[in-house]
C-alpha positions as CSV (number, residue, x, y, z in Angstrom):
1,X,-30.3,28.3,7.8
2,X,-30.0,24.7,6.9
3,X,-27.8,21.6,7.6
4,X,-26.6,19.8,4.4
5,X,-26.8,16.0,4.4
6,X,-24.5,14.3,2.0
7,X,-25.2,10.6,1.6
8,X,-22.6,8.1,0.3
9,X,-24.2,4.7,1.2
10,X,-22.9,2.4,3.8
11,X,-24.6,0.1,6.3
12,X,-26.8,3.0,7.6
13,X,-28.4,3.0,4.1
14,X,-28.5,-0.8,3.6
15,X,-31.2,-3.4,3.8
16,X,-31.0,-7.1,3.3
17,X,-32.3,-8.5,0.0
18,X,-33.9,-11.9,-0.5
19,X,-30.5,-13.4,-1.0
20,X,-29.4,-12.3,2.5
21,X,-26.9,-9.7,1.2
22,X,-27.0,-6.1,2.5
23,X,-26.7,-3.3,0.0
24,X,-27.0,0.5,0.3
25,X,-30.3,1.3,-1.4
26,X,-31.9,4.0,0.9
27,X,-31.9,7.6,-0.1
28,X,-31.4,10.6,2.2
29,X,-35.2,11.0,2.4
30,X,-35.5,7.5,3.7
31,X,-32.9,8.0,6.4
32,X,-34.4,11.3,7.5
33,X,-37.8,9.8,7.8
34,X,-36.6,7.7,10.7
35,X,-34.2,10.2,12.3
36,X,-35.5,13.8,12.2
37,X,-37.2,14.9,15.3
38,X,-39.8,17.6,15.5
39,X,-38.1,21.0,15.9
40,X,-34.9,19.7,14.4
41,X,-32.8,21.6,11.9
42,X,-34.0,22.2,8.3
43,X,-32.1,19.7,6.1
44,X,-31.2,19.8,2.5
45,X,-30.1,16.6,1.0
46,X,-27.4,15.6,-1.5
47,X,-27.6,12.0,-2.6
48,X,-24.1,11.7,-3.8
49,X,-23.1,8.0,-3.8
50,X,-24.7,4.7,-2.9
51,X,-21.6,2.5,-2.1
52,X,-20.3,0.2,0.5
53,X,-17.3,2.2,1.8
54,X,-15.0,-0.8,1.3
55,X,-15.0,-0.1,-2.4
56,X,-14.4,3.7,-2.1
57,X,-11.3,4.9,-4.0
58,X,-9.3,8.0,-3.3
59,X,-11.2,9.7,-6.2
60,X,-14.5,8.8,-4.5
61,X,-13.2,10.3,-1.2
62,X,-12.2,13.4,-3.1
63,X,-15.6,13.6,-4.6
64,X,-17.2,13.5,-1.1
65,X,-14.8,16.3,0.0
66,X,-15.7,18.3,-3.0
67,X,-19.4,17.9,-2.2
68,X,-18.8,19.1,1.3
69,X,-16.9,22.1,0.0
70,X,-19.8,23.0,-2.4
71,X,-22.2,23.0,0.5
72,X,-20.0,25.1,2.7
73,X,-19.8,27.7,-0.1
74,X,-23.4,28.5,0.6
75,X,-23.5,31.0,3.5
76,X,-26.9,29.7,4.6
77,X,-25.4,26.3,5.4
78,X,-24.9,25.9,9.2
79,X,-22.9,22.7,8.9
80,X,-22.6,19.5,6.9
81,X,-23.4,15.8,7.9
82,X,-21.8,13.1,5.8
83,X,-23.5,9.7,5.9
84,X,-20.8,7.1,5.3
85,X,-20.0,3.4,5.6
86,X,-17.9,2.4,8.6
87,X,-15.2,0.3,6.7
88,X,-13.6,3.4,5.4
89,X,-15.0,6.1,7.6
90,X,-11.7,6.9,9.2
91,X,-10.1,7.5,5.8
92,X,-12.7,9.9,4.4
93,X,-13.1,11.7,7.7
94,X,-9.4,12.4,7.8
95,X,-9.4,13.7,4.2
96,X,-12.2,16.1,5.1
97,X,-10.2,17.3,8.1
98,X,-7.1,17.8,6.0
99,X,-8.9,19.7,3.2
100,X,-11.4,21.9,5.1
101,X,-10.7,24.6,7.7
102,X,-14.2,26.1,7.9
103,X,-15.4,27.0,11.4
104,X,-18.8,25.4,10.7
105,X,-19.2,21.8,11.8
106,X,-18.6,18.9,9.5
107,X,-19.8,15.7,11.1
108,X,-19.5,12.1,9.7
109,X,-21.8,9.4,10.8
110,X,-23.0,5.9,9.8
111,X,-24.1,2.7,11.4
112,X,-22.9,-0.7,12.5
113,X,-26.3,-2.4,11.8
114,X,-28.4,-2.3,8.7
115,X,-31.5,0.0,8.5
116,X,-33.9,-3.0,8.6
117,X,-32.3,-4.5,11.7
118,X,-34.7,-4.4,14.7
119,X,-32.0,-2.7,16.8
120,X,-30.7,-0.4,14.0
121,X,-28.3,2.3,15.3
122,X,-28.4,4.5,12.3
123,X,-31.4,6.8,13.2
124,X,-29.9,7.7,16.6
125,X,-26.5,8.3,15.0
126,X,-28.0,10.5,12.4
127,X,-30.0,12.5,14.9
128,X,-26.9,13.1,17.0
129,X,-24.9,14.2,13.9
130,X,-27.6,16.6,12.8
131,X,-27.7,18.1,16.3
132,X,-23.9,18.6,16.3
133,X,-23.9,20.0,12.8
134,X,-26.6,22.6,13.6
135,X,-24.7,23.9,16.6
136,X,-21.4,25.8,16.9
137,X,-18.4,24.4,15.2
138,X,-15.3,23.2,17.0
139,X,-12.3,24.5,14.9
140,X,-9.8,23.2,17.5
141,X,-11.2,19.7,17.1
142,X,-11.7,19.8,13.3
143,X,-14.0,17.3,11.6
144,X,-16.1,15.2,14.0
145,X,-17.6,11.7,14.0
146,X,-20.9,11.0,15.7
147,X,-21.2,7.2,16.4
148,X,-22.5,5.1,19.2
149,X,-23.5,7.9,21.5
150,X,-20.1,9.6,21.3
151,X,-18.6,12.5,19.3
152,X,-15.0,11.8,18.3
153,X,-12.3,13.6,16.4
154,X,-11.6,12.6,12.9
155,X,-7.9,12.8,13.4
156,X,-6.8,9.5,15.0
157,X,-10.2,7.8,14.4
158,X,-10.0,4.0,14.2
159,X,-12.6,1.2,14.0
160,X,-12.0,-1.1,16.9
161,X,-15.0,-3.5,16.6
162,X,-16.8,-5.0,13.6
163,X,-20.2,-4.9,15.3
164,X,-20.4,-2.9,18.5
165,X,-22.4,0.3,18.1
166,X,-19.7,2.2,19.9
167,X,-17.0,0.5,17.8
168,X,-14.9,3.6,17.0
169,X,-12.3,5.4,19.1
170,X,-10.1,8.4,18.6
171,X,-6.5,8.8,19.7
172,X,-5.5,11.0,22.6
173,X,-2.3,12.9,22.2
174,X,-2.6,13.7,18.5
175,X,-2.4,17.3,17.5
176,X,-4.0,19.0,14.6
177,X,-2.6,17.9,11.3
178,X,-1.7,20.5,8.6
179,X,-4.1,22.0,6.1
180,X,-3.6,20.0,2.9
181,X,-6.2,21.0,0.3
182,X,-4.5,19.5,-2.7
183,X,-6.6,17.0,-4.5
184,X,-5.8,13.3,-4.0
185,X,-7.7,11.8,-6.9
186,X,-4.5,11.4,-9.0
187,X,-2.4,9.8,-6.2
188,X,-1.8,6.2,-5.6
189,X,-0.6,5.1,-2.1
190,X,-0.6,1.4,-1.2
191,X,-0.7,-0.4,2.1
192,X,1.9,-3.2,2.3
193,X,1.3,-5.7,5.1
194,X,4.3,-7.0,7.0
195,X,4.3,-10.4,8.6
196,X,7.0,-12.2,10.6
197,X,9.8,-13.4,8.2
198,X,8.1,-11.7,5.2
199,X,9.9,-10.7,2.0
200,X,9.6,-7.5,-0.1
201,X,7.5,-9.1,-2.8
202,X,4.4,-7.0,-2.2
203,X,6.4,-3.8,-1.7
204,X,8.2,-4.3,-5.0
205,X,4.9,-5.1,-6.7
206,X,3.5,-1.8,-5.5
207,X,6.5,0.1,-6.8
208,X,6.1,-1.7,-10.2
209,X,2.4,-0.7,-10.2
210,X,3.4,3.0,-10.0
211,X,2.6,3.8,-6.4
212,X,3.5,7.3,-5.4
213,X,3.9,6.3,-1.7
214,X,3.8,3.3,0.5
215,X,2.6,2.7,4.0
216,X,3.9,-0.4,5.8
217,X,1.5,-2.1,8.2
218,X,4.3,-3.0,10.5
219,X,4.7,-5.3,13.5
220,X,4.9,-4.1,17.1
221,X,6.1,-0.5,17.5
222,X,6.9,-0.3,13.8
223,X,9.1,-3.2,12.9
224,X,9.6,-5.4,9.8
225,X,12.2,-7.8,8.4
226,X,15.6,-7.3,6.7
227,X,14.1,-8.0,3.3
228,X,11.5,-5.3,3.8
229,X,14.2,-2.9,4.9
230,X,16.0,-3.6,1.7
231,X,12.8,-2.9,-0.2
232,X,12.4,0.4,1.6
233,X,15.9,1.4,0.5
234,X,14.9,0.7,-3.1
235,X,11.7,2.7,-2.8
236,X,13.4,5.7,-1.2
237,X,16.1,5.6,-3.8
238,X,13.4,6.0,-6.5
239,X,11.9,9.0,-4.6
240,X,8.9,7.0,-3.3
241,X,8.2,7.9,0.4
242,X,7.6,5.1,2.8
243,X,5.7,5.5,6.0
244,X,5.6,2.9,8.8
245,X,2.5,2.3,10.8
246,X,1.5,-0.8,12.7
247,X,-1.1,-3.5,13.0
248,X,-1.2,-3.1,16.7
249,X,-4.4,-1.1,17.7
250,X,-2.9,1.2,20.3
251,X,0.4,2.8,21.4
252,X,3.1,5.0,20.0
253,X,5.6,3.9,17.3
254,X,9.3,4.1,18.0
255,X,12.5,3.5,16.1
256,X,14.0,1.4,18.8
257,X,14.8,-2.0,17.5
258,X,17.7,-3.0,15.3
259,X,18.6,-6.6,14.2
260,X,18.3,-5.8,10.5
261,X,14.6,-5.3,10.3
262,X,13.5,-3.2,13.3
263,X,12.2,0.3,13.4
264,X,15.7,1.7,13.8
265,X,16.7,0.0,10.6
266,X,13.6,1.2,8.8
267,X,14.3,4.8,9.8
268,X,18.0,4.4,8.7
269,X,16.7,3.2,5.3
270,X,14.7,6.4,4.9
271,X,11.3,5.4,6.2
272,X,9.2,7.7,8.3
273,X,7.4,6.3,11.4
274,X,3.8,7.5,11.9
275,X,3.9,8.3,15.6
276,X,0.3,7.5,16.3
277,X,-1.7,7.2,13.1
278,X,-2.8,3.8,12.1
279,X,-2.5,2.5,8.5
280,X,-5.7,3.7,7.0
281,X,-5.3,7.3,8.1
282,X,-1.5,7.2,7.4
283,X,-2.3,6.3,3.8
284,X,-4.7,9.3,3.4
285,X,-2.2,11.7,5.1
286,X,0.6,10.4,2.9
287,X,-1.5,10.8,-0.3
288,X,-2.3,14.4,0.7
289,X,1.3,15.2,1.3
290,X,2.3,13.7,-2.0
291,X,-0.4,15.7,-3.7
292,X,0.9,18.8,-2.1
293,X,4.5,18.1,-3.3
294,X,5.6,18.2,0.4
295,X,9.3,17.8,1.0
296,X,10.8,15.3,3.3
297,X,10.9,17.7,6.3
298,X,7.2,18.5,5.9
299,X,6.3,14.9,5.6
300,X,8.3,14.0,8.8
301,X,6.7,16.9,10.7
302,X,3.2,15.8,9.7
303,X,3.7,12.2,10.9
304,X,5.3,13.4,14.1
305,X,2.1,15.3,15.2
């Protein structure tokens, strides 16, 4: 029995060049050399990508999910570890959780510090991920993330610090999201930031660019402006679903405020409030629902989890 290690790049695989810039250049064998302890699981490696996760597209994330599925198709595979950058870790981890319902562990890990840093956190994170992946799965928890000495759920994962080694948290109170195996590599969902007094320029630009869905990065508990509410009406009239999340790190969204641009007005215009998911994961969930041709009731039910 073996654990599969799928590498995609990120800080954990990065070293600083002579120009001072960090780039992901280390292969899986390099990462394992500093992380695998004697008596640890046998590991087979898949060097899939070597990218900073900030540049990953939905097709890239789908490719990662496909690679995980290929490894799980082998009955000798105990579990899968995905090495990933932290900028988009929450997005890819959620896509894996939506697309795979295998009882074997799928564990995502990475690092906040480059591999050549004197206090690099990557080796410890990788050791922890391999240990979790070689053990019993946790079907009730779904895909897991091993970072900073903690094992977190993929659903509700969010990066809360740019540099702390334990800079990720998950979200209590979130249930298990539906199984959505439809491919997302042909779907475009845009994030549209809302600021106080803002207009609908960027929302309309996303519609003009052919977005299949929109996620508003709203204010407070899910609020916007009258101009944005008007833009939501235009989007919904065109059959483009709009989900409202928030720039606030914690707390539940609510459709409580009116005044022309509040959450109540957004809901009345046809938008769906993401109860607890933050923008990055809301985007991935919406893309998965669009790919599955989910109807309005299914979409609302998914974001109410």
